[in-house]
Backbone as a chain_set.jsonl record, in Angstrom:
{"seq": "XXXXXXXXXXXXXXXXXXXXXXXXXXXXXXXXXXXXXXXXXXXXXXXXXXXXXXXXXXXXXXXXXXXXXXXXXXXXXXXXXXXXXXXXXXXXXXXXXXXXXXXXXXXXXXXXXXXXXXXXXXXXXXXXX", "coords": {"N": [[121.418, 104.967, 80.58], [121.08, 102.776, 81.884], [120.053, 103.498, 84.586], [117.651, 104.794, 84.144], [116.077, 102.888, 83.089], [116.058, 101.483, 85.288], [115.0, 102.705, 87.141], [112.246, 103.302, 85.752], [111.524, 100.666, 85.972], [111.098, 100.043, 88.785], [108.856, 102.026, 88.984], [107.009, 100.741, 87.814], [106.941, 98.145, 89.425], [106.173, 99.817, 91.75], [103.52, 100.562, 90.894], [102.214, 98.033, 90.586], [102.455, 96.767, 92.986], [100.684, 98.691, 94.516], [98.33, 98.336, 92.998], [97.745, 95.691, 93.94], [97.571, 95.841, 96.654], [95.492, 97.573, 96.705], [93.325, 95.796, 95.405], [93.363, 93.882, 97.582], [92.705, 95.064, 99.481], [90.144, 96.242, 98.947], [88.651, 93.46, 98.474], [88.927, 92.456, 101.301], [87.527, 94.424, 102.495], [84.778, 94.168, 101.18], [84.394, 91.435, 101.743], [84.002, 91.406, 104.398], [81.663, 93.1, 104.842], [79.985, 91.866, 103.504], [79.89, 89.502, 105.351], [78.947, 90.69, 107.345], [76.25, 91.668, 106.753], [74.873, 89.434, 106.138], [74.979, 88.169, 108.882], [73.618, 86.724, 110.418], [72.54, 84.669, 109.164], [75.143, 83.611, 108.134], [76.484, 81.696, 110.401], [75.264, 79.496, 110.246], [74.732, 78.727, 107.266], [76.453, 77.224, 105.187], [76.994, 76.908, 102.138], [76.357, 80.082, 101.817], [78.406, 80.775, 103.478], [80.96, 79.841, 101.84], [80.562, 80.995, 99.437], [81.238, 83.748, 99.954], [83.78, 83.508, 100.401], [84.682, 82.224, 98.031], [84.851, 84.702, 96.506], [86.173, 86.08, 97.82], [89.001, 84.867, 98.107], [89.386, 84.303, 95.31], [90.031, 87.107, 94.569], [92.495, 87.392, 96.275], [94.144, 85.663, 94.865], [94.188, 87.283, 92.401], [95.473, 89.528, 93.325], [97.702, 88.17, 94.595], [98.979, 87.77, 91.601], [99.624, 90.284, 90.734], [101.504, 91.159, 93.083], [103.498, 89.406, 92.399], [104.34, 90.25, 89.867], [105.171, 92.606, 90.851], [107.356, 92.11, 92.107], [109.122, 90.74, 90.254], [109.537, 92.927, 88.38], [110.971, 94.693, 90.243], [113.485, 93.363, 90.391], [114.476, 93.258, 87.807], [116.297, 94.599, 86.371], [119.717, 94.271, 86.525], [120.354, 92.387, 88.818], [120.993, 91.635, 92.021], [123.083, 88.549, 93.221], [121.655, 88.031, 96.06], [119.477, 89.453, 95.701], [118.202, 87.75, 93.67], [117.851, 85.398, 94.911], [116.268, 86.31, 96.914], [113.602, 86.828, 95.375], [113.171, 84.379, 94.286], [112.38, 82.965, 96.527], [110.058, 84.469, 97.314], [108.718, 84.332, 95.012], [108.272, 81.582, 95.138], [107.107, 80.984, 97.344], [104.606, 82.718, 97.096], [103.621, 81.429, 94.438], [102.96, 79.008, 95.166], [100.86, 79.455, 97.176], [99.078, 80.909, 95.569], [98.811, 78.423, 93.597], [97.62, 76.538, 95.342], [95.344, 78.203, 96.579], [93.683, 78.556, 94.05], [93.075, 75.806, 93.257], [91.504, 75.17, 95.526], [89.529, 77.082, 94.943], [88.8, 75.995, 92.265], [87.417, 73.641, 93.021], [85.685, 74.028, 94.802], [83.955, 75.547, 93.021], [83.161, 73.812, 91.453], [81.741, 71.736, 93.078], [79.529, 73.687, 93.573], [78.64, 73.599, 91.386], [77.305, 71.03, 90.961], [75.911, 70.955, 93.215], [74.251, 72.491, 92.513], [74.059, 75.282, 93.725], [73.44, 78.485, 93.838], [75.08, 80.424, 95.19], [76.098, 83.151, 97.656], [73.602, 85.802, 97.949], [73.584, 89.066, 97.161], [74.439, 92.329, 98.742], [71.23, 93.821, 99.674], [69.512, 92.074, 98.431], [66.77, 90.544, 98.486], [65.983, 87.772, 100.386], [64.144, 84.824, 100.607], [63.175, 82.84, 103.338]], "CA": [[120.338, 104.51, 80.079], [120.435, 101.694, 82.636], [119.652, 104.141, 85.765], [116.284, 104.963, 83.656], [115.144, 101.746, 82.996], [115.923, 100.49, 86.86], [114.072, 103.592, 87.926], [111.259, 102.815, 85.139], [111.248, 99.29, 86.406], [110.702, 100.474, 90.022], [107.664, 102.33, 89.307], [106.184, 99.794, 87.415], [107.282, 97.747, 90.809], [105.385, 100.183, 92.866], [102.141, 100.213, 90.345], [101.808, 96.621, 90.606], [102.096, 96.67, 94.518], [99.732, 99.765, 94.662], [97.07, 97.683, 92.48], [97.561, 94.444, 94.581], [97.072, 96.299, 98.062], [94.022, 97.864, 96.334], [92.52, 94.516, 95.172], [93.249, 93.035, 99.031], [91.791, 96.319, 100.694], [88.82, 96.277, 98.531], [88.207, 92.464, 98.66], [88.577, 92.619, 102.546], [86.245, 95.356, 102.947], [83.64, 93.333, 100.745], [83.856, 90.449, 102.618], [83.667, 91.911, 105.91], [80.419, 93.653, 104.41], [78.903, 90.481, 103.27], [79.548, 89.05, 106.519], [78.168, 91.728, 108.659], [75.057, 92.029, 106.08], [74.432, 88.153, 106.574], [75.628, 87.652, 109.937], [72.405, 85.552, 111.06], [72.898, 83.241, 108.418], [76.512, 83.252, 108.366], [77.18, 81.047, 111.06], [74.824, 78.051, 109.587], [74.6, 78.469, 106.059], [77.898, 76.73, 104.734], [77.132, 77.845, 100.912], [76.74, 81.298, 101.899], [80.281, 81.065, 103.707], [81.735, 79.767, 100.939], [80.276, 81.807, 98.743], [81.689, 84.905, 100.269], [85.086, 82.904, 100.643], [85.277, 82.192, 96.822], [84.909, 85.911, 96.148], [87.648, 86.599, 98.419], [89.909, 83.915, 97.603], [89.407, 84.774, 93.789], [90.59, 88.509, 94.461], [93.521, 87.036, 96.499], [94.733, 85.279, 93.505], [94.527, 88.35, 91.463], [96.605, 90.173, 94.143], [98.96, 87.381, 94.52], [99.796, 87.66, 90.772], [100.361, 91.571, 90.749], [102.665, 91.232, 93.952], [104.738, 88.608, 91.944], [104.944, 91.202, 88.994], [106.132, 93.77, 91.274], [108.863, 91.645, 92.386], [109.967, 90.414, 89.151], [110.004, 94.226, 87.682], [111.884, 95.371, 91.289], [114.222, 92.6, 90.333], [114.305, 92.737, 86.402], [117.549, 95.221, 85.977], [120.903, 93.904, 87.238], [119.928, 92.063, 90.094], [122.405, 91.015, 92.541], [122.298, 87.34, 93.781], [120.598, 88.042, 97.291], [118.029, 89.733, 95.142], [117.642, 86.751, 93.143], [117.439, 84.347, 96.173], [115.017, 86.535, 97.559], [112.67, 86.844, 94.447], [113.174, 83.135, 94.228], [111.63, 82.511, 97.647], [108.936, 85.018, 97.509], [108.106, 83.569, 93.965], [108.044, 80.231, 95.196], [105.705, 81.23, 98.336], [103.386, 83.114, 95.943], [103.295, 80.304, 93.281], [101.957, 77.838, 96.093], [99.641, 79.862, 97.663], [98.053, 80.835, 94.159], [98.41, 77.031, 92.929], [96.59, 76.074, 96.389], [93.999, 78.727, 96.409], [93.206, 78.23, 92.714], [92.641, 74.407, 93.682], [90.322, 75.434, 96.327], [88.556, 77.541, 93.95], [88.217, 75.001, 91.465], [86.769, 72.362, 93.953], [84.476, 74.942, 95.241], [82.891, 75.918, 91.958], [82.669, 72.042, 90.856], [80.718, 71.337, 94.319], [78.487, 74.647, 93.661], [77.765, 73.436, 90.269], [76.891, 69.812, 91.265], [74.65, 71.341, 94.055], [73.084, 73.634, 92.056], [74.183, 76.534, 94.578], [73.938, 79.896, 93.279], [76.134, 81.467, 96.158], [75.455, 84.144, 98.498], [72.915, 86.801, 97.368], [74.39, 90.54, 97.117], [73.651, 92.82, 99.774], [70.128, 94.465, 99.585], [68.859, 91.418, 97.732], [66.046, 89.774, 99.298], [66.4, 86.215, 100.425], [63.121, 83.868, 101.236], [63.866, 81.98, 104.48]], "C": [[119.611, 103.534, 81.537], [119.847, 102.211, 83.847], [118.2, 104.41, 85.096], [115.748, 104.014, 83.627], [115.148, 100.936, 84.605], [115.015, 101.48, 87.407], [112.547, 103.486, 87.412], [110.696, 101.728, 85.924], [110.72, 99.432, 88.019], [109.579, 101.293, 90.295], [106.874, 101.421, 88.784], [106.056, 98.727, 88.689], [106.029, 98.108, 91.387], [103.707, 100.263, 92.521], [101.716, 99.037, 90.634], [101.619, 96.44, 92.112], [100.846, 97.461, 95.027], [98.327, 99.001, 94.072], [96.74, 96.194, 93.475], [97.228, 94.783, 95.881], [95.732, 96.762, 97.867], [93.077, 96.875, 96.434], [92.473, 94.205, 96.695], [92.194, 93.96, 99.719], [90.219, 96.114, 100.272], [88.136, 94.767, 98.513], [87.997, 92.085, 100.302], [87.391, 93.399, 103.04], [84.878, 94.616, 102.371], [83.257, 92.443, 101.431], [83.505, 90.791, 103.89], [82.321, 92.29, 105.707], [79.504, 92.632, 104.367], [78.458, 89.408, 104.683], [78.716, 89.401, 107.506], [76.775, 91.571, 107.98], [74.096, 90.571, 106.42], [74.793, 87.705, 107.833], [74.875, 86.655, 110.56], [72.484, 84.529, 110.609], [74.086, 82.793, 108.246], [76.949, 82.154, 108.965], [76.639, 79.742, 110.753], [74.786, 77.939, 108.195], [76.009, 78.39, 105.399], [77.949, 77.454, 103.101], [77.3, 79.016, 100.882], [78.208, 81.943, 102.267], [81.097, 80.553, 102.706], [81.625, 80.014, 99.575], [81.083, 83.301, 98.78], [83.133, 84.452, 100.274], [85.443, 82.581, 99.563], [85.775, 83.438, 96.544], [86.17, 86.373, 96.627], [88.619, 85.768, 97.977], [90.447, 84.333, 96.165], [90.186, 86.46, 93.776], [91.949, 88.326, 95.373], [94.42, 86.686, 95.64], [95.326, 86.213, 92.67], [95.622, 89.123, 92.377], [97.869, 89.67, 94.213], [100.064, 87.78, 92.908], [100.6, 88.966, 90.485], [101.548, 91.616, 91.707], [103.765, 90.485, 93.244], [105.293, 89.63, 90.798], [105.591, 92.136, 89.326], [107.724, 93.141, 91.365], [109.804, 91.326, 91.254], [110.534, 92.037, 88.562], [110.762, 94.871, 88.749], [113.24, 94.721, 90.783], [114.933, 92.313, 88.968], [115.825, 93.682, 85.83], [118.722, 94.927, 86.886], [120.826, 93.762, 88.763], [120.977, 91.158, 90.802], [121.901, 89.567, 93.061], [121.61, 87.085, 94.961], [119.227, 88.385, 96.692], [117.255, 88.699, 94.384], [116.83, 85.824, 93.727], [116.155, 84.798, 96.864], [113.655, 86.519, 96.556], [112.347, 85.072, 94.408], [112.511, 82.435, 95.358], [110.472, 83.099, 97.751], [108.101, 84.294, 96.384], [107.625, 82.214, 94.326], [106.69, 80.201, 96.31], [104.65, 81.595, 97.637], [102.857, 82.288, 95.252], [102.322, 79.52, 94.356], [100.989, 78.227, 96.736], [98.696, 80.248, 96.4], [97.671, 79.521, 93.651], [97.03, 76.768, 94.248], [95.256, 76.663, 96.42], [93.057, 78.526, 95.054], [92.405, 76.58, 92.718], [91.583, 74.755, 94.44], [89.027, 75.883, 95.71], [87.744, 76.73, 93.037], [87.241, 74.007, 92.075], [85.605, 72.805, 94.171], [83.375, 74.796, 94.32], [82.513, 74.641, 91.595], [81.808, 71.716, 91.898], [79.724, 72.629, 94.023], [77.672, 74.157, 92.211], [77.127, 72.22, 90.197], [75.385, 69.943, 92.109], [73.659, 71.828, 93.554], [72.758, 75.058, 92.724], [74.259, 77.523, 93.89], [74.975, 81.047, 94.131], [75.299, 82.083, 96.817], [74.647, 85.215, 97.864], [73.804, 88.347, 97.789], [73.526, 91.318, 97.801], [72.623, 93.713, 99.124], [69.01, 93.525, 98.581], [67.911, 90.601, 98.663], [65.935, 88.288, 99.265], [65.069, 85.554, 101.514], [63.791, 83.084, 102.21], [63.587, 80.514, 103.718]], "O": [[118.484, 103.487, 82.029], [119.032, 101.434, 84.344], [117.379, 104.065, 85.946], [114.662, 104.05, 84.205], [114.396, 100.025, 84.95], [114.187, 101.049, 88.209], [111.631, 103.542, 88.233], [109.594, 101.794, 86.469], [109.764, 98.709, 88.299], [109.177, 101.44, 91.449], [105.83, 101.265, 89.418], [104.884, 98.461, 88.958], [105.068, 97.363, 91.579], [102.811, 100.121, 93.353], [100.551, 99.039, 91.034], [100.556, 95.931, 92.466], [100.074, 96.964, 95.847], [97.294, 99.116, 94.731], [95.601, 95.758, 93.647], [96.483, 93.956, 96.407], [94.847, 96.466, 98.669], [92.162, 96.888, 97.257], [91.325, 94.291, 97.131], [91.162, 93.658, 100.319], [89.296, 95.886, 101.053], [86.907, 94.834, 98.541], [86.983, 91.458, 100.61], [86.513, 93.031, 103.821], [83.929, 94.507, 103.148], [82.097, 92.353, 101.832], [82.501, 90.261, 104.366], [81.589, 91.736, 106.528], [78.471, 92.519, 105.026], [77.414, 88.832, 104.986], [78.007, 88.746, 108.27], [75.941, 91.275, 108.836], [72.937, 90.581, 106.835], [74.953, 86.484, 107.806], [75.427, 85.766, 111.208], [72.515, 83.479, 111.25], [74.235, 81.573, 108.184], [77.762, 81.47, 108.344], [77.39, 78.784, 110.934], [74.814, 76.757, 107.853], [76.631, 79.412, 105.111], [78.746, 78.352, 102.83], [78.188, 79.45, 100.148], [78.871, 82.884, 101.83], [82.239, 81.0, 102.812], [82.3, 79.496, 98.685], [81.467, 83.87, 97.759], [83.828, 85.448, 100.073], [86.67, 82.477, 99.54], [86.982, 83.54, 96.322], [87.046, 86.938, 95.972], [89.228, 86.377, 97.098], [91.612, 84.626, 95.898], [90.881, 86.784, 92.814], [92.68, 89.3, 95.198], [95.484, 87.302, 95.57], [96.482, 86.195, 92.245], [96.74, 89.228, 91.873], [98.913, 90.292, 94.013], [101.278, 87.986, 92.889], [101.779, 88.99, 90.13], [102.599, 92.074, 91.258], [104.924, 90.855, 93.433], [106.5, 89.861, 90.735], [106.448, 92.664, 88.618], [108.798, 93.525, 90.903], [111.01, 91.574, 91.266], [111.723, 92.278, 88.356], [111.397, 95.816, 88.283], [114.187, 95.505, 90.728], [115.771, 91.42, 88.845], [116.348, 93.277, 84.792], [118.667, 95.37, 88.033], [121.089, 94.575, 89.65], [121.621, 90.229, 90.315], [120.719, 89.317, 93.298], [120.965, 86.041, 95.05], [118.153, 87.864, 96.992], [116.026, 88.646, 94.357], [115.694, 85.449, 93.434], [115.247, 84.079, 97.28], [112.614, 86.152, 97.101], [111.187, 84.676, 94.521], [112.077, 81.303, 95.144], [109.611, 82.404, 98.291], [107.028, 83.745, 96.635], [106.603, 81.767, 93.807], [105.622, 79.604, 96.17], [103.714, 80.803, 97.531], [101.628, 82.21, 95.273], [101.094, 79.499, 94.283], [100.104, 77.403, 96.965], [97.55, 79.799, 96.373], [96.515, 79.302, 93.289], [95.818, 76.819, 94.042], [94.218, 76.006, 96.332], [91.838, 78.363, 95.115], [91.306, 76.353, 92.212], [90.514, 74.594, 93.852], [87.9, 75.399, 95.814], [86.517, 76.681, 92.946], [86.257, 73.658, 91.423], [84.572, 72.214, 93.858], [82.292, 74.241, 94.503], [81.305, 74.475, 91.425], [80.781, 71.257, 91.396], [78.676, 72.261, 94.553], [76.47, 74.288, 91.98], [76.265, 72.179, 89.319], [74.29, 69.42, 91.904], [72.48, 71.74, 93.898], [71.782, 75.782, 92.527], [75.254, 77.577, 93.167], [75.436, 82.127, 93.763], [74.084, 81.886, 96.806], [75.307, 85.634, 96.914], [74.574, 88.446, 98.744], [72.299, 91.267, 97.725], [72.957, 94.354, 98.127], [67.983, 93.987, 98.085], [68.42, 90.005, 99.612], [65.81, 87.661, 98.213], [64.984, 85.7, 102.733], [64.921, 82.657, 101.975], [63.962, 79.465, 104.242]]}, "num_chains": 1, "name": "protein.A"}
């Protein structure tokens, strides 16, 4: 029974890792595409840069949550002290990254609301100069 649970936990961890990687790949591709589409404005338009960053950072936060879930699932069944130590270190790093990213995202959103900025236009959307 323990072996079956361990195997199931491993598949859950694998699934969570896959979701995290897919989120990161999609977010990176989307951010790169948005930078390429708005290249001329990107160097001088700080609200545009921050809007692209905001979406990318939000995706990273979500991916970190899935990665942490994968680590927990991997060590959920009869972990050794070494695995517990590794999980603690990884969880601490990921939690701190998540905390700082969320803090920066909240600060940027507050700034956007204050400035009334709508963020970067979607690709294909027309922008008046």
